[in-house]
C-alpha positions as CSV (number, residue, x, y, z in Angstrom):
1,M,79.6,48.0,-170.5
2,A,76.2,47.1,-169.1
3,L,74.8,44.7,-166.6
4,V,72.9,41.9,-168.6
5,V,70.2,39.7,-167.2
6,A,68.8,37.1,-169.6
7,D,66.9,33.8,-169.5
8,R,68.1,30.2,-170.2
9,V,71.9,31.0,-170.4
10,Q,73.9,28.1,-169.1
11,E,77.2,26.5,-170.1
12,T,79.7,24.0,-168.9
13,T,83.3,24.8,-167.8
14,N,86.3,22.6,-166.7
15,T,88.1,25.5,-165.0
16,T,90.3,24.8,-162.1
17,G,91.7,27.1,-159.4
18,T,90.5,30.6,-158.6
19,G,91.0,32.2,-162.1
20,A,88.5,33.3,-164.7
21,Y,86.0,30.7,-166.0
22,T,86.6,29.4,-169.6
23,L,83.2,28.6,-171.1
24,G,82.8,25.2,-172.7
25,G,79.5,25.3,-174.6
26,A,75.9,25.5,-173.9
27,V,74.1,22.8,-171.8
28,S,71.3,20.9,-173.6
29,G,68.1,23.1,-173.6
30,F,69.9,26.3,-172.9
31,Q,71.9,29.0,-174.9
32,T,75.4,30.3,-174.7
33,F,76.6,33.5,-173.0
34,A,77.7,35.0,-176.3
35,S,74.2,34.8,-177.6
36,E,73.0,37.4,-175.0
37,V,76.1,39.1,-173.6
38,S,78.5,41.5,-175.3
39,N,82.2,41.9,-174.6
40,A,83.0,43.8,-171.3
41,D,79.3,43.4,-170.1
42,T,78.8,42.4,-166.5
43,V,76.6,39.5,-165.5
44,Y,75.2,37.9,-162.3
45,Y,76.4,34.3,-162.4
46,A,76.1,31.1,-160.4
47,I,78.3,28.0,-160.7
48,T,78.3,24.6,-159.1
49,D,79.7,21.1,-159.5
50,N,76.8,19.7,-157.4
51,V,79.0,19.9,-154.2
52,D,80.5,23.4,-154.0
53,F,78.9,26.6,-155.3
54,E,79.6,30.3,-156.0
55,V,77.4,33.3,-156.8
56,G,78.8,36.7,-158.0
57,L,79.3,39.5,-160.3
58,G,81.4,38.6,-163.3
59,T,82.8,40.4,-166.5
60,Y,82.4,38.7,-169.9
61,A,85.2,38.7,-172.4
62,S,84.2,37.7,-176.0
63,S,87.8,36.8,-176.9
64,G,88.4,33.4,-175.5
65,G,84.8,33.2,-174.0
66,T,85.6,33.9,-170.3
67,I,83.9,35.1,-167.3
68,T,86.2,37.0,-164.8
69,R,85.2,36.8,-161.1
70,T,84.6,40.6,-160.4
71,T,82.9,40.2,-157.0
72,V,82.0,37.0,-155.1
73,F,78.7,37.5,-153.2
74,T,78.3,34.0,-151.6
75,S,80.1,30.7,-151.9
76,S,80.7,27.4,-150.2
77,N,84.3,28.7,-149.4
78,S,83.1,31.2,-146.7
79,N,82.0,33.6,-149.5
80,N,85.4,33.7,-151.0
81,A,86.4,32.5,-154.5
82,V,86.1,28.7,-154.7
83,N,89.3,27.0,-155.6
84,W,87.9,24.5,-158.0
85,G,89.4,20.9,-158.6
86,A,89.2,18.9,-161.8
87,G,85.9,18.1,-163.3
88,Q,82.9,19.5,-165.1
89,K,80.8,22.4,-163.6
90,N,77.7,24.3,-164.8
91,I,77.8,28.1,-165.0
92,F,74.6,30.1,-165.6
93,L,73.0,33.6,-165.4
94,T,71.1,34.1,-162.1
95,Y,69.3,36.8,-160.2
96,P,71.0,36.9,-156.7
97,A,68.7,37.4,-153.8
98,D,70.9,40.2,-152.4
99,K,70.3,42.2,-155.6
100,A,66.6,41.5,-156.0
101,V,64.2,44.4,-155.8
102,I,61.0,43.0,-154.2
103,E,57.8,44.7,-152.9
104,D,57.5,43.8,-149.2
105,A,54.2,42.8,-147.3
106,S,53.5,46.5,-146.9
107,N,53.8,47.2,-150.6
108,N,57.0,49.1,-150.1
109,V,60.2,48.8,-152.1
110,T,63.6,49.6,-150.6
111,I,66.6,50.4,-152.6
112,G,70.0,50.6,-151.1
113,N,71.5,53.1,-153.5
114,N,70.6,55.5,-156.4
115,L,67.5,54.9,-158.6
116,V,68.2,55.6,-162.3
117,V,65.0,56.1,-164.3
118,G,65.1,56.2,-168.1
119,G,61.6,57.4,-168.6
120,T,58.9,58.9,-166.4
121,V,57.5,58.1,-163.0
122,D,53.7,58.4,-162.8
123,G,53.9,60.4,-166.1
124,R,56.4,62.9,-164.7
125,D,59.9,63.3,-166.1
126,V,61.9,63.1,-162.9
127,A,65.1,64.2,-164.5
128,T,63.6,67.4,-166.0
129,D,61.4,68.2,-163.1
130,G,64.4,67.8,-160.7
131,S,66.4,70.4,-162.7
132,K,63.4,72.8,-162.4
133,L,63.1,72.2,-158.6
134,D,66.9,72.9,-158.2
135,G,66.4,76.2,-160.0
136,I,63.5,77.1,-157.8
137,E,65.5,76.3,-154.6
138,A,68.4,78.4,-155.9
139,S,66.2,81.4,-156.8
140,A,63.8,81.3,-153.8
141,D,63.5,84.6,-152.0
142,V,61.2,84.8,-149.1
143,T,61.6,88.6,-149.0
144,D,59.9,89.0,-152.4
145,T,57.0,91.2,-151.3
146,A,55.3,90.9,-154.6
147,N,54.8,87.2,-154.2
148,V,55.6,86.2,-150.6
149,G,53.8,89.1,-149.1
150,S,50.6,88.6,-151.1
151,A,50.7,84.9,-150.4
152,L,51.0,85.5,-146.7
153,T,48.1,88.1,-146.6
154,S,45.9,85.8,-148.6
155,F,45.8,83.3,-145.7
156,S,42.7,83.3,-143.6
157,T,42.9,85.0,-140.2
158,G,42.8,82.5,-137.3
159,T,41.7,83.0,-133.7
160,D,42.8,79.9,-132.1
161,A,46.6,80.6,-131.8
162,A,48.3,78.6,-129.0
163,G,51.7,79.1,-127.4
164,S,52.9,75.9,-129.0
165,D,52.1,77.1,-132.7
166,L,55.1,77.8,-134.8
167,I,56.1,81.2,-136.4
168,P,59.2,81.9,-138.7
169,V,61.9,84.0,-136.9
170,Y,65.1,85.4,-138.6
171,D,68.0,84.7,-136.2
172,V,70.3,87.8,-136.7
173,S,73.2,86.5,-134.8
174,A,73.2,83.3,-137.0
175,S,72.1,85.0,-140.2
176,T,69.5,82.3,-140.9
177,W,65.8,81.7,-140.6
178,E,64.4,79.3,-138.0
179,K,61.0,78.3,-136.5
180,Q,60.0,79.2,-133.0
181,T,56.9,78.7,-130.8
182,I,54.7,81.7,-130.1
183,T,55.4,81.3,-126.3
184,N,59.3,81.2,-127.0
185,A,59.1,84.2,-129.2
186,A,57.1,86.3,-126.7
187,L,59.7,85.6,-124.0
188,Q,62.3,87.4,-126.0
189,G,60.8,90.8,-125.7
190,P,62.1,93.3,-123.1
191,S,61.2,92.6,-119.4
192,G,58.2,94.6,-118.1
193,P,58.2,96.6,-114.8
194,T,58.0,94.7,-111.7
195,G,54.4,94.3,-110.5
196,P,53.5,95.4,-106.8
197,T,54.1,93.0,-104.1
198,G,51.1,90.9,-103.4
199,P,49.8,90.4,-99.8
200,A,51.6,87.8,-97.7
201,G,49.9,84.4,-97.9
202,S,48.9,82.6,-94.7
203,N,51.4,80.3,-93.1
204,G,51.2,76.8,-94.4
205,S,50.9,73.8,-92.1
206,D,54.2,72.5,-90.7
207,G,55.8,69.9,-93.0
208,D,57.0,66.5,-91.9
209,T,60.3,66.3,-90.2
210,G,63.1,65.9,-92.7
211,P,65.6,63.1,-92.5
212,T,68.6,63.4,-90.3
213,G,71.3,65.3,-92.3
214,P,74.8,63.8,-92.9
215,T,77.5,64.1,-90.2
216,G,79.4,67.4,-90.5
217,P,83.1,67.4,-91.3
218,T,85.7,67.0,-88.5
219,G,86.5,70.3,-86.8
220,P,90.1,71.9,-87.0
221,S,92.6,70.6,-84.6
222,G,93.1,72.5,-81.4
223,P,96.5,74.4,-80.6
224,A,99.3,72.1,-79.4
225,G,99.8,71.9,-75.6
226,S,103.0,73.1,-73.9
227,N,105.9,70.7,-73.6
228,G,106.2,68.6,-70.5
229,S,109.2,68.6,-68.2
230,D,112.1,66.2,-69.1
231,G,111.9,62.8,-67.6
232,N,114.8,60.9,-65.7
233,T,117.5,59.3,-67.8
234,G,116.7,55.7,-68.7
235,P,119.0,52.8,-68.2
236,T,121.6,52.0,-70.8
237,G,120.3,49.7,-73.6
238,P,121.7,46.4,-74.6
239,T,124.7,46.3,-77.0
240,G,123.6,46.2,-80.6
241,P,124.6,43.4,-82.9
242,T,127.9,43.3,-84.7
243,G,127.8,45.2,-88.1
244,P,128.5,43.3,-91.3
245,A,132.2,42.7,-92.4
246,G,133.6,45.3,-94.8
247,S,134.3,44.3,-98.4
248,N,137.8,43.0,-99.4
249,G,140.2,45.5,-100.7
250,S,141.3,45.3,-104.4
251,D,144.0,42.8,-105.4
252,G,147.5,44.1,-105.9
253,S,149.1,44.1,-109.4
254,D,150.9,40.8,-110.3
255,G,154.7,40.7,-110.0
256,N,156.8,39.7,-113.0
257,T,157.0,36.0,-113.8
258,G,160.3,34.4,-112.6
259,P,162.4,32.1,-114.9
260,T,161.5,28.6,-115.4
261,G,163.2,26.2,-113.1
262,P,165.0,22.9,-114.4
263,T,162.8,19.9,-115.0
264,G,162.9,17.4,-112.0
265,P,163.5,13.7,-112.2
266,S,160.5,11.4,-113.0
267,G,158.9,10.2,-109.8
268,P,158.1,6.5,-109.2
269,A,155.0,5.0,-110.7
270,G,152.0,5.2,-108.3
271,S,150.1,2.2,-107.1
272,N,147.0,1.3,-108.9
273,G,143.9,2.8,-107.4
274,S,141.1,0.8,-106.0
275,D,138.2,-0.3,-108.3
276,G,135.5,2.1,-108.6
277,G,131.9,1.1,-107.5
278,T,129.6,-0.5,-110.0
279,G,127.9,2.1,-112.1
280,P,124.0,2.3,-112.3
281,T,122.1,-0.2,-114.4
282,G,121.5,1.3,-117.9
283,P,118.0,1.6,-119.2
284,T,116.3,-1.6,-120.5
285,G,116.8,-2.0,-124.2
286,P,113.8,-2.3,-126.5
287,T,111.9,-5.6,-126.6
288,G,113.1,-7.7,-129.5
289,P,110.7,-9.0,-132.1
290,A,108.6,-12.0,-131.1
291,G,110.2,-15.4,-132.1
292,S,108.2,-17.7,-134.5
293,N,105.9,-20.2,-132.7
294,G,107.5,-23.6,-132.2
295,S,105.8,-26.7,-133.4
296,D,103.1,-28.2,-131.2
297,G,104.3,-30.8,-128.7
298,G,102.7,-34.2,-128.4
299,T,99.7,-34.7,-126.2
300,G,100.7,-35.5,-122.7
301,P,99.2,-38.3,-120.7
302,T,95.9,-37.6,-119.2
303,G,96.3,-36.5,-115.5
304,P,94.2,-38.0,-112.7
305,T,90.8,-36.7,-112.2
306,G,90.7,-33.9,-109.6
307,P,88.3,-33.8,-106.8
308,A,84.8,-32.6,-107.6
309,G,84.4,-28.9,-107.1
310,S,81.9,-27.4,-104.9
311,T,78.5,-26.7,-106.4
312,G,78.4,-23.1,-107.8
313,P,75.6,-20.8,-106.8
314,T,72.3,-21.1,-108.7
315,G,72.3,-19.0,-111.8
316,P,69.6,-16.5,-112.5
317,S,66.4,-17.9,-114.0
318,G,66.5,-17.9,-117.7
319,P,63.8,-16.0,-119.6
320,A,60.4,-17.8,-119.9
321,G,60.2,-20.0,-123.0
322,S,57.5,-19.6,-125.5
323,N,54.3,-21.6,-125.0
324,G,54.3,-25.0,-126.5
325,G,51.8,-26.1,-129.0
326,T,48.6,-27.8,-128.0
327,G,49.1,-31.4,-126.9
328,P,46.9,-34.2,-128.2
329,T,43.5,-34.8,-126.8
330,G,43.6,-37.0,-123.8
331,P,41.5,-40.3,-123.4
332,T,37.9,-39.9,-122.5
333,G,37.5,-39.9,-118.7
334,S,35.2,-42.3,-116.9
335,T,31.6,-41.5,-116.6
336,G,30.9,-39.2,-113.8
337,P,28.4,-40.1,-111.0
338,T,24.7,-39.5,-111.7
339,G,23.7,-36.0,-111.1
340,P,20.8,-35.0,-108.9
341,A,17.4,-35.6,-110.4
342,G,16.2,-32.7,-112.3
343,T,12.6,-31.4,-112.4
344,P,10.4,-33.9,-114.4
345,S,9.3,-32.6,-117.7
346,T,5.7,-32.9,-118.8
347,S,6.6,-32.9,-122.5
348,Y,7.0,-36.2,-124.2
349,N,10.6,-37.2,-125.3
350,T,12.2,-34.2,-123.6
351,V,15.1,-34.6,-121.1
352,G,13.5,-35.2,-117.7
353,S,10.4,-36.7,-119.2
354,Y,9.0,-40.2,-118.3
355,G,7.7,-42.8,-120.6
356,L,6.3,-46.4,-120.4
357,M,8.5,-48.2,-122.9
358,Y,9.1,-51.7,-124.3
359,W,12.8,-52.6,-124.3
360,S,13.2,-54.7,-127.4
361,G,15.8,-57.5,-126.9
362,G,16.8,-56.2,-123.5
363,P,18.1,-58.6,-120.8
364,S,16.6,-58.9,-117.4
365,S,17.5,-55.6,-115.7
366,D,16.9,-53.8,-112.5
367,A,16.2,-50.1,-111.9
368,G,19.0,-47.7,-113.0
369,A,20.1,-49.5,-116.1
370,T,20.6,-47.3,-119.1
371,V,19.7,-47.9,-122.7
372,S,19.7,-46.1,-126.1
373,S,16.3,-44.9,-127.6
374,S,17.0,-47.2,-130.6
375,S,15.8,-50.2,-128.5
376,L,12.8,-48.6,-126.9
377,Y,9.2,-48.5,-128.3
378,P,6.2,-46.9,-126.6
379,V,3.9,-49.5,-124.8
380,S,0.6,-50.1,-126.5
381,T,-2.5,-52.2,-125.7
382,F,-3.0,-55.9,-126.3
383,N,-5.6,-57.8,-128.5
384,Y,-6.4,-61.3,-127.5
385,S,-8.7,-63.1,-129.8
386,G,-9.1,-66.8,-130.9
387,A,-6.9,-69.6,-129.9
388,N,-3.7,-67.7,-130.5
389,P,-3.0,-64.2,-128.9
390,V,-2.0,-61.4,-131.2
391,L,0.5,-59.3,-129.4
392,L,0.2,-55.6,-130.0
393,G,2.2,-54.6,-126.9
394,W,4.2,-51.8,-128.4
395,S,3.9,-49.1,-131.1
396,N,6.3,-48.0,-133.8
397,N,4.8,-44.6,-133.7
398,N,6.4,-41.7,-131.8
399,R,9.6,-43.6,-131.2
400,P,11.7,-41.9,-128.4
401,S,15.2,-40.3,-128.9
402,G,18.2,-39.8,-126.7
403,S,19.4,-41.8,-123.6
404,W,17.0,-43.3,-121.1
405,R,17.2,-44.9,-117.7
406,L,15.2,-47.8,-116.3
407,M,13.0,-46.7,-113.4
408,G,11.5,-50.2,-112.7
409,S,12.4,-53.8,-113.7
410,V,12.1,-56.0,-116.7
411,G,12.3,-59.8,-117.0
412,Q,12.4,-62.6,-119.6
413,Y,9.9,-65.5,-120.0
414,Q,11.7,-68.9,-119.7
415,G,15.0,-67.2,-120.7
416,S,13.8,-66.2,-124.1
417,N,13.2,-62.8,-125.7
418,S,10.4,-64.2,-127.7
419,Q,7.1,-63.1,-126.1
420,T,4.3,-65.6,-126.2
421,R,2.4,-64.5,-123.3
422,L,1.2,-61.2,-122.0
423,D,4.3,-60.7,-119.7
424,F,6.7,-58.7,-121.9
425,M,9.7,-56.4,-121.2
426,G,7.8,-53.2,-120.6
427,S,8.4,-50.8,-117.7
428,L,8.9,-47.0,-116.8
429,F,11.9,-45.2,-118.2
430,V,13.1,-41.5,-117.9
431,R,15.1,-39.6,-120.5
432,Y,18.4,-38.2,-119.0
433,A,20.2,-37.1,-122.1
């Protein structure tokens, strides 16, 4: 029987209860136990149904293809054998963590029991060398002068021995060798003669006063004093209470039973006794089952309206509603009052600049009237020649833009916009927008 560890061994099983596992065939991609394990071999196994699990040492039987649970290491059943229910499980070879031999962080390997080596360790046959060492230990003789003595005398002679250095000592009383310090061994020799008394040393200074000692034990009692003379007889004390009554004497023995006398005549029937009082009320019986609901009755007539109740207290304010959407644009407001005059501009056709303009088709207007630039023309010079005047009182060049305000007055000739004389509708304007 051998412990077998192999790769890619996994089968299914439908075993129930806590008995041996009956193997049901290899899982796809794996091999069977029989392909790697022989009869009576032991294996480290793990089994799970994806809910419960068990890890342990099992024994394989080729007859019937079973794994007996020899030892359970860990399981979902508090490290006891799992009592499996119906359904498929997978069982496979594993290498339990508790059995793994791993080099620790300090490169050491700890083994909890014996180490069996089939070959050599660092080239040495441990089994053979061990037998040799056992023989050496059994045959060792430290009294061998030929070897031990020459070995000791071959050591170098030192001059730095200290009292704490060790030397071998044979303990005669214990019949065994042991090691001792040089100081301890030196103390075992015979005591030397007492040396002469040295001169008396000078008195040391007085020490501090020691603490007060504990209170001493109580001294022995003194001798008893002599008895005093008898005093006068005291008055008679009060009478004590009466003692308890004595126990009854034992009953005398019963006399013999006398003969039965003749039966007497029947007495008259007694009167009925009065009725007994009413007994207490018995416990309430259990509630009977609820009866079925009756059919709905017809609606009764509407009752008169009751008086208005008082107004209840104001409820707490509800949470603020979400902001509504933007409302439609309101109508254009009326034109606001004219703002204060700005600083005049010296650049032509800019806001705040002035211009001498001809108002084409404009009515008679006073200062303050406003007009769009589309009706204004810059005033120009006249040319009067011949019988008929040629009016060149305005220019179509450098037309203004924006909005303008009349700063003087304009008029019409004979109610007509048609200009036949030199008086035309020209005046001073300022651009305000």
